[in-house]
Chimera marker file (.cmm) of the C-alpha trace (Angstrom):
<marker_set name="trace">
<marker id="1" x="6.356" y="-1.954" z="-67.215" r="1" g="1" b="0" radius="0.5"/>
<marker id="2" x="6.823" y="-5.027" z="-64.826" r="1" g="1" b="0" radius="0.5"/>
<marker id="3" x="3.800" y="-6.417" z="-63.104" r="1" g="1" b="0" radius="0.5"/>
<marker id="4" x="4.979" y="-7.626" z="-58.772" r="1" g="1" b="0" radius="0.5"/>
<marker id="5" x="2.887" y="-10.222" z="-57.672" r="1" g="1" b="0" radius="0.5"/>
<marker id="6" x="3.443" y="-11.347" z="-54.194" r="1" g="1" b="0" radius="0.5"/>
<marker id="7" x="1.752" y="-13.597" z="-51.696" r="1" g="1" b="0" radius="0.5"/>
<marker id="8" x="1.161" y="-13.854" z="-48.276" r="1" g="1" b="0" radius="0.5"/>
<marker id="9" x="0.061" y="-17.016" z="-46.488" r="1" g="1" b="0" radius="0.5"/>
<marker id="10" x="-1.253" y="-15.009" z="-42.503" r="1" g="1" b="0" radius="0.5"/>
<marker id="11" x="-1.487" y="-16.714" z="-39.792" r="1" g="1" b="0" radius="0.5"/>
<marker id="12" x="-5.543" y="-17.664" z="-39.608" r="1" g="1" b="0" radius="0.5"/>
<marker id="13" x="-6.218" y="-14.744" z="-36.649" r="1" g="1" b="0" radius="0.5"/>
<marker id="14" x="-4.241" y="-12.240" z="-38.066" r="1" g="1" b="0" radius="0.5"/>
<marker id="15" x="-5.867" y="-11.611" z="-41.826" r="1" g="1" b="0" radius="0.5"/>
<marker id="16" x="-8.701" y="-9.669" z="-40.354" r="1" g="1" b="0" radius="0.5"/>
<marker id="17" x="-5.838" y="-6.683" z="-38.945" r="1" g="1" b="0" radius="0.5"/>
<marker id="18" x="-3.718" y="-7.530" z="-42.337" r="1" g="1" b="0" radius="0.5"/>
<marker id="19" x="-6.502" y="-6.427" z="-44.378" r="1" g="1" b="0" radius="0.5"/>
<marker id="20" x="-7.010" y="-3.540" z="-41.587" r="1" g="1" b="0" radius="0.5"/>
<marker id="21" x="-3.412" y="-2.865" z="-41.874" r="1" g="1" b="0" radius="0.5"/>
<marker id="22" x="-3.167" y="-2.310" z="-45.732" r="1" g="1" b="0" radius="0.5"/>
<marker id="23" x="-6.582" y="-0.192" z="-46.320" r="1" g="1" b="0" radius="0.5"/>
<marker id="24" x="-4.321" y="2.167" z="-44.401" r="1" g="1" b="0" radius="0.5"/>
<marker id="25" x="-1.560" y="1.795" z="-46.341" r="1" g="1" b="0" radius="0.5"/>
<marker id="26" x="-2.701" y="1.445" z="-50.026" r="1" g="1" b="0" radius="0.5"/>
<marker id="27" x="-2.962" y="5.424" z="-50.266" r="1" g="1" b="0" radius="0.5"/>
<marker id="28" x="1.027" y="5.366" z="-49.650" r="1" g="1" b="0" radius="0.5"/>
<marker id="29" x="1.736" y="2.776" z="-52.055" r="1" g="1" b="0" radius="0.5"/>
<marker id="30" x="-0.180" y="3.808" z="-54.991" r="1" g="1" b="0" radius="0.5"/>
<marker id="31" x="1.111" y="7.207" z="-54.430" r="1" g="1" b="0" radius="0.5"/>
<marker id="32" x="5.065" y="6.555" z="-54.595" r="1" g="1" b="0" radius="0.5"/>
<marker id="33" x="5.731" y="7.474" z="-57.075" r="1" g="1" b="0" radius="0.5"/>
<marker id="34" x="6.315" y="5.084" z="-60.812" r="1" g="1" b="0" radius="0.5"/>
<marker id="35" x="3.048" y="2.559" z="-59.180" r="1" g="1" b="0" radius="0.5"/>
<marker id="36" x="0.848" y="2.309" z="-61.644" r="1" g="1" b="0" radius="0.5"/>
<marker id="37" x="-1.942" y="0.397" z="-59.586" r="1" g="1" b="0" radius="0.5"/>
<marker id="38" x="-1.767" y="-1.384" z="-57.055" r="1" g="1" b="0" radius="0.5"/>
<marker id="39" x="-4.856" y="-4.427" z="-55.855" r="1" g="1" b="0" radius="0.5"/>
<marker id="40" x="-4.744" y="-7.272" z="-52.736" r="1" g="1" b="0" radius="0.5"/>
<marker id="41" x="-7.080" y="-10.062" z="-54.133" r="1" g="1" b="0" radius="0.5"/>
<marker id="42" x="-8.382" y="-12.739" z="-51.625" r="1" g="1" b="0" radius="0.5"/>
<marker id="43" x="-7.456" y="-16.712" z="-52.205" r="1" g="1" b="0" radius="0.5"/>
<marker id="44" x="-11.764" y="-18.037" z="-52.711" r="1" g="1" b="0" radius="0.5"/>
<marker id="45" x="-10.320" y="-21.211" z="-51.067" r="1" g="1" b="0" radius="0.5"/>
<marker id="46" x="-7.307" y="-20.000" z="-48.694" r="1" g="1" b="0" radius="0.5"/>
<marker id="47" x="-8.894" y="-17.602" z="-46.594" r="1" g="1" b="0" radius="0.5"/>
<marker id="48" x="-5.665" y="-16.890" z="-44.664" r="1" g="1" b="0" radius="0.5"/>
<marker id="49" x="-4.090" y="-16.755" z="-48.280" r="1" g="1" b="0" radius="0.5"/>
<marker id="50" x="-3.979" y="-13.039" z="-49.858" r="1" g="1" b="0" radius="0.5"/>
<marker id="51" x="-2.092" y="-11.589" z="-52.950" r="1" g="1" b="0" radius="0.5"/>
<marker id="52" x="-1.121" y="-7.605" z="-54.073" r="1" g="1" b="0" radius="0.5"/>
<marker id="53" x="-0.766" y="-6.554" z="-57.729" r="1" g="1" b="0" radius="0.5"/>
<marker id="54" x="1.083" y="-4.208" z="-58.285" r="1" g="1" b="0" radius="0.5"/>
<marker id="55" x="2.312" y="-1.913" z="-61.674" r="1" g="1" b="0" radius="0.5"/>
<marker id="56" x="5.232" y="-0.373" z="-61.737" r="1" g="1" b="0" radius="0.5"/>
<marker id="57" x="7.090" y="1.765" z="-64.540" r="1" g="1" b="0" radius="0.5"/>
<marker id="58" x="10.399" y="0.120" z="-63.806" r="1" g="1" b="0" radius="0.5"/>
<marker id="59" x="12.049" y="-2.229" z="-62.950" r="1" g="1" b="0" radius="0.5"/>
<marker id="60" x="14.256" y="1.211" z="-60.725" r="1" g="1" b="0" radius="0.5"/>
<marker id="61" x="10.964" y="2.143" z="-59.552" r="1" g="1" b="0" radius="0.5"/>
<marker id="62" x="9.685" y="-0.665" z="-57.762" r="1" g="1" b="0" radius="0.5"/>
<marker id="63" x="13.638" y="-0.813" z="-55.698" r="1" g="1" b="0" radius="0.5"/>
<marker id="64" x="13.548" y="2.792" z="-54.963" r="1" g="1" b="0" radius="0.5"/>
<marker id="65" x="9.929" y="1.690" z="-53.507" r="1" g="1" b="0" radius="0.5"/>
<marker id="66" x="11.541" y="-1.003" z="-51.554" r="1" g="1" b="0" radius="0.5"/>
<marker id="67" x="14.037" y="0.975" z="-50.296" r="1" g="1" b="0" radius="0.5"/>
<marker id="68" x="11.513" y="3.367" z="-49.044" r="1" g="1" b="0" radius="0.5"/>
<marker id="69" x="10.368" y="4.633" z="-45.637" r="1" g="1" b="0" radius="0.5"/>
<marker id="70" x="7.029" y="3.325" z="-47.175" r="1" g="1" b="0" radius="0.5"/>
<marker id="71" x="8.036" y="-0.182" z="-47.516" r="1" g="1" b="0" radius="0.5"/>
<marker id="72" x="9.858" y="0.181" z="-44.171" r="1" g="1" b="0" radius="0.5"/>
<marker id="73" x="6.954" y="0.831" z="-42.552" r="1" g="1" b="0" radius="0.5"/>
<marker id="74" x="4.833" y="-1.777" z="-44.310" r="1" g="1" b="0" radius="0.5"/>
<marker id="75" x="7.271" y="-5.097" z="-44.677" r="1" g="1" b="0" radius="0.5"/>
<marker id="76" x="8.317" y="-5.606" z="-41.502" r="1" g="1" b="0" radius="0.5"/>
<marker id="77" x="4.572" y="-5.251" z="-39.571" r="1" g="1" b="0" radius="0.5"/>
<marker id="78" x="2.856" y="-7.752" z="-41.955" r="1" g="1" b="0" radius="0.5"/>
<marker id="79" x="5.862" y="-9.508" z="-41.906" r="1" g="1" b="0" radius="0.5"/>
<marker id="80" x="4.602" y="-10.280" z="-37.725" r="1" g="1" b="0" radius="0.5"/>
<marker id="81" x="1.870" y="-11.684" z="-39.006" r="1" g="1" b="0" radius="0.5"/>
<marker id="82" x="3.005" y="-14.581" z="-41.436" r="1" g="1" b="0" radius="0.5"/>
<marker id="83" x="1.662" y="-18.304" z="-41.312" r="1" g="1" b="0" radius="0.5"/>
<marker id="84" x="4.322" y="-19.123" z="-43.853" r="1" g="1" b="0" radius="0.5"/>
<marker id="85" x="6.828" y="-17.134" z="-45.608" r="1" g="1" b="0" radius="0.5"/>
<marker id="86" x="6.323" y="-15.233" z="-48.519" r="1" g="1" b="0" radius="0.5"/>
<marker id="87" x="6.901" y="-15.301" z="-52.046" r="1" g="1" b="0" radius="0.5"/>
<marker id="88" x="7.376" y="-12.562" z="-54.711" r="1" g="1" b="0" radius="0.5"/>
<marker id="89" x="7.403" y="-12.601" z="-58.140" r="1" g="1" b="0" radius="0.5"/>
<marker id="90" x="8.582" y="-9.090" z="-61.191" r="1" g="1" b="0" radius="0.5"/>
<marker id="91" x="7.285" y="-10.435" z="-64.155" r="1" g="1" b="0" radius="0.5"/>
<marker id="92" x="6.649" y="-8.451" z="-67.501" r="1" g="1" b="0" radius="0.5"/>
<marker id="93" x="2.981" y="-8.737" z="-68.943" r="1" g="1" b="0" radius="0.5"/>
<marker id="94" x="2.612" y="-10.379" z="-72.491" r="1" g="1" b="0" radius="0.5"/>
<marker id="95" x="-0.833" y="-9.864" z="-73.505" r="1" g="1" b="0" radius="0.5"/>
<marker id="96" x="-3.680" y="-8.492" z="-72.089" r="1" g="1" b="0" radius="0.5"/>
<marker id="97" x="-7.489" y="-8.817" z="-72.472" r="1" g="1" b="0" radius="0.5"/>
<marker id="98" x="-10.883" y="-7.707" z="-71.309" r="1" g="1" b="0" radius="0.5"/>
<marker id="99" x="-14.046" y="-8.288" z="-72.346" r="1" g="1" b="0" radius="0.5"/>
<marker id="100" x="-14.941" y="-4.887" z="-72.789" r="1" g="1" b="0" radius="0.5"/>
<marker id="101" x="-12.130" y="-3.797" z="-75.045" r="1" g="1" b="0" radius="0.5"/>
<marker id="102" x="-9.776" y="-5.891" z="-77.890" r="1" g="1" b="0" radius="0.5"/>
<marker id="103" x="-6.799" y="-7.480" z="-77.582" r="1" g="1" b="0" radius="0.5"/>
<marker id="104" x="-3.612" y="-5.960" z="-77.428" r="1" g="1" b="0" radius="0.5"/>
<marker id="105" x="-0.321" y="-5.284" z="-76.923" r="1" g="1" b="0" radius="0.5"/>
<marker id="106" x="0.850" y="-4.314" z="-73.013" r="1" g="1" b="0" radius="0.5"/>
<marker id="107" x="2.560" y="-1.083" z="-74.048" r="1" g="1" b="0" radius="0.5"/>
<marker id="108" x="6.404" y="-1.459" z="-72.335" r="1" g="1" b="0" radius="0.5"/>
<link id1="1" id2="2" r="1" g="1" b="0" radius="0.2"/>
<link id1="2" id2="3" r="1" g="1" b="0" radius="0.2"/>
<link id1="3" id2="4" r="1" g="1" b="0" radius="0.2"/>
<link id1="4" id2="5" r="1" g="1" b="0" radius="0.2"/>
<link id1="5" id2="6" r="1" g="1" b="0" radius="0.2"/>
<link id1="6" id2="7" r="1" g="1" b="0" radius="0.2"/>
<link id1="7" id2="8" r="1" g="1" b="0" radius="0.2"/>
<link id1="8" id2="9" r="1" g="1" b="0" radius="0.2"/>
<link id1="9" id2="10" r="1" g="1" b="0" radius="0.2"/>
<link id1="10" id2="11" r="1" g="1" b="0" radius="0.2"/>
<link id1="11" id2="12" r="1" g="1" b="0" radius="0.2"/>
<link id1="12" id2="13" r="1" g="1" b="0" radius="0.2"/>
<link id1="13" id2="14" r="1" g="1" b="0" radius="0.2"/>
<link id1="14" id2="15" r="1" g="1" b="0" radius="0.2"/>
<link id1="15" id2="16" r="1" g="1" b="0" radius="0.2"/>
<link id1="16" id2="17" r="1" g="1" b="0" radius="0.2"/>
<link id1="17" id2="18" r="1" g="1" b="0" radius="0.2"/>
<link id1="18" id2="19" r="1" g="1" b="0" radius="0.2"/>
<link id1="19" id2="20" r="1" g="1" b="0" radius="0.2"/>
<link id1="20" id2="21" r="1" g="1" b="0" radius="0.2"/>
<link id1="21" id2="22" r="1" g="1" b="0" radius="0.2"/>
<link id1="22" id2="23" r="1" g="1" b="0" radius="0.2"/>
<link id1="23" id2="24" r="1" g="1" b="0" radius="0.2"/>
<link id1="24" id2="25" r="1" g="1" b="0" radius="0.2"/>
<link id1="25" id2="26" r="1" g="1" b="0" radius="0.2"/>
<link id1="26" id2="27" r="1" g="1" b="0" radius="0.2"/>
<link id1="27" id2="28" r="1" g="1" b="0" radius="0.2"/>
<link id1="28" id2="29" r="1" g="1" b="0" radius="0.2"/>
<link id1="29" id2="30" r="1" g="1" b="0" radius="0.2"/>
<link id1="30" id2="31" r="1" g="1" b="0" radius="0.2"/>
<link id1="31" id2="32" r="1" g="1" b="0" radius="0.2"/>
<link id1="32" id2="33" r="1" g="1" b="0" radius="0.2"/>
<link id1="33" id2="34" r="1" g="1" b="0" radius="0.2"/>
<link id1="34" id2="35" r="1" g="1" b="0" radius="0.2"/>
<link id1="35" id2="36" r="1" g="1" b="0" radius="0.2"/>
<link id1="36" id2="37" r="1" g="1" b="0" radius="0.2"/>
<link id1="37" id2="38" r="1" g="1" b="0" radius="0.2"/>
<link id1="38" id2="39" r="1" g="1" b="0" radius="0.2"/>
<link id1="39" id2="40" r="1" g="1" b="0" radius="0.2"/>
<link id1="40" id2="41" r="1" g="1" b="0" radius="0.2"/>
<link id1="41" id2="42" r="1" g="1" b="0" radius="0.2"/>
<link id1="42" id2="43" r="1" g="1" b="0" radius="0.2"/>
<link id1="43" id2="44" r="1" g="1" b="0" radius="0.2"/>
<link id1="44" id2="45" r="1" g="1" b="0" radius="0.2"/>
<link id1="45" id2="46" r="1" g="1" b="0" radius="0.2"/>
<link id1="46" id2="47" r="1" g="1" b="0" radius="0.2"/>
<link id1="47" id2="48" r="1" g="1" b="0" radius="0.2"/>
<link id1="48" id2="49" r="1" g="1" b="0" radius="0.2"/>
<link id1="49" id2="50" r="1" g="1" b="0" radius="0.2"/>
<link id1="50" id2="51" r="1" g="1" b="0" radius="0.2"/>
<link id1="51" id2="52" r="1" g="1" b="0" radius="0.2"/>
<link id1="52" id2="53" r="1" g="1" b="0" radius="0.2"/>
<link id1="53" id2="54" r="1" g="1" b="0" radius="0.2"/>
<link id1="54" id2="55" r="1" g="1" b="0" radius="0.2"/>
<link id1="55" id2="56" r="1" g="1" b="0" radius="0.2"/>
<link id1="56" id2="57" r="1" g="1" b="0" radius="0.2"/>
<link id1="57" id2="58" r="1" g="1" b="0" radius="0.2"/>
<link id1="58" id2="59" r="1" g="1" b="0" radius="0.2"/>
<link id1="59" id2="60" r="1" g="1" b="0" radius="0.2"/>
<link id1="60" id2="61" r="1" g="1" b="0" radius="0.2"/>
<link id1="61" id2="62" r="1" g="1" b="0" radius="0.2"/>
<link id1="62" id2="63" r="1" g="1" b="0" radius="0.2"/>
<link id1="63" id2="64" r="1" g="1" b="0" radius="0.2"/>
<link id1="64" id2="65" r="1" g="1" b="0" radius="0.2"/>
<link id1="65" id2="66" r="1" g="1" b="0" radius="0.2"/>
<link id1="66" id2="67" r="1" g="1" b="0" radius="0.2"/>
<link id1="67" id2="68" r="1" g="1" b="0" radius="0.2"/>
<link id1="68" id2="69" r="1" g="1" b="0" radius="0.2"/>
<link id1="69" id2="70" r="1" g="1" b="0" radius="0.2"/>
<link id1="70" id2="71" r="1" g="1" b="0" radius="0.2"/>
<link id1="71" id2="72" r="1" g="1" b="0" radius="0.2"/>
<link id1="72" id2="73" r="1" g="1" b="0" radius="0.2"/>
<link id1="73" id2="74" r="1" g="1" b="0" radius="0.2"/>
<link id1="74" id2="75" r="1" g="1" b="0" radius="0.2"/>
<link id1="75" id2="76" r="1" g="1" b="0" radius="0.2"/>
<link id1="76" id2="77" r="1" g="1" b="0" radius="0.2"/>
<link id1="77" id2="78" r="1" g="1" b="0" radius="0.2"/>
<link id1="78" id2="79" r="1" g="1" b="0" radius="0.2"/>
<link id1="79" id2="80" r="1" g="1" b="0" radius="0.2"/>
<link id1="80" id2="81" r="1" g="1" b="0" radius="0.2"/>
<link id1="81" id2="82" r="1" g="1" b="0" radius="0.2"/>
<link id1="82" id2="83" r="1" g="1" b="0" radius="0.2"/>
<link id1="83" id2="84" r="1" g="1" b="0" radius="0.2"/>
<link id1="84" id2="85" r="1" g="1" b="0" radius="0.2"/>
<link id1="85" id2="86" r="1" g="1" b="0" radius="0.2"/>
<link id1="86" id2="87" r="1" g="1" b="0" radius="0.2"/>
<link id1="87" id2="88" r="1" g="1" b="0" radius="0.2"/>
<link id1="88" id2="89" r="1" g="1" b="0" radius="0.2"/>
<link id1="89" id2="90" r="1" g="1" b="0" radius="0.2"/>
<link id1="90" id2="91" r="1" g="1" b="0" radius="0.2"/>
<link id1="91" id2="92" r="1" g="1" b="0" radius="0.2"/>
<link id1="92" id2="93" r="1" g="1" b="0" radius="0.2"/>
<link id1="93" id2="94" r="1" g="1" b="0" radius="0.2"/>
<link id1="94" id2="95" r="1" g="1" b="0" radius="0.2"/>
<link id1="95" id2="96" r="1" g="1" b="0" radius="0.2"/>
<link id1="96" id2="97" r="1" g="1" b="0" radius="0.2"/>
<link id1="97" id2="98" r="1" g="1" b="0" radius="0.2"/>
<link id1="98" id2="99" r="1" g="1" b="0" radius="0.2"/>
<link id1="99" id2="100" r="1" g="1" b="0" radius="0.2"/>
<link id1="100" id2="101" r="1" g="1" b="0" radius="0.2"/>
<link id1="101" id2="102" r="1" g="1" b="0" radius="0.2"/>
<link id1="102" id2="103" r="1" g="1" b="0" radius="0.2"/>
<link id1="103" id2="104" r="1" g="1" b="0" radius="0.2"/>
<link id1="104" id2="105" r="1" g="1" b="0" radius="0.2"/>
<link id1="105" id2="106" r="1" g="1" b="0" radius="0.2"/>
<link id1="106" id2="107" r="1" g="1" b="0" radius="0.2"/>
<link id1="107" id2="108" r="1" g="1" b="0" radius="0.2"/>
</marker_set>
């Protein structure tokens, strides 16, 4: 499993538009084969900064999404709203804990 993090900084007048667009797209993204989860995070100190956190079964699944019609519909529209270029990281989860479950290694 991989975790994809994308930091996006929007022009102040475009944050509400982005939130509306994301709400319309999120169901298509999560339904894409290999996508395990999708989360939108909003910086609490900088209102124009958002992050997406998505989990994918494999790098190949993420790459298939990035080459898909869904991504081709989403990304060009989102890019027009940016105040600065997006940053993205593909990561592997080393450990995961929560307050309700004991620590356990993250499944591969």
